[in-house]
N, C-alpha and C positions, 0 to 999 in steps of 0.2 A: 228328784224324781216325783212326778205328779202322783203316782199310785201311793207312794209313801206318805206324801203330804195329805192326801185325801182318804187314806186308809182303804183304798180300793183293792179288790182282788184282781189278779191278772190271769186270764185264760190263755193257756199255751200248752202244747205238747212238745215243743221244741226243746231238745236236751240242753243246748247252750243257753237258751233263755231261762230254763228252769234252774240251771246252775248259777247263773247271774243273780236271779231273784233270791235264791237261797242264801247267796253270799251277801248281797246288799240289803235285803229285807229279812225275810225268814220264810220257811216253807208254808206258813199259814196264808200267805198272799197268793199262792198258786192254786189255780183251778184247772184240772185236766179233763180230758174226755172221760177218763175213768171216774173222776169225782162226780161229773154230771150224770153218768149212767148209774152209778151207785145210788145217787139221790133219787133218780127216777124209780129204781127198784124199791127203795125205802118208802117212797110215797105211793107205791102200788100202781104206777103208770105202766110198768112193763115187768115181765117176769124174768127171773135170773136166767133161765134157759134161753129166752129170747135175746137177752143182752149178750150172752156168750156166743150165740150164733151171729149176732150183728158184728161182734169184734172179729170173728173169722171172715165175714164178708168184707169188712173194712180192710183187713190184711190183704185179701186177694184182689179186691177191686179198686181200692183207694190208696194202696201202698202205705197203709197205716203201720208204722214201725214203733215198737215200744220196748221198754226195758223189761226183761223177764221178772226181775224182782218186783217191779211196780205192778206187773200183771198178777203175779202170785198174791201180793198184798190186796189187790183189788178183788180177786176171787174170794179170798178169805173174808173180806169185808161184806161181800154179798150175803 
């Protein structure tokens, strides 16, 4: 796997892909939408409240589906 050879991170929100990456590499290789948004909040590019509203819009308009445990961990991280 190229990502493993190059120590690249893999950006995905797909559940099957995340499970495969966790099994074959480890969770540190995964970058999700939640990771990107949390980093944006941490860097001060966007506020927590704006990100939470964006997630709701993504759910409604882009069919963004996520695991509740991952979402809860994301909110705690903010």
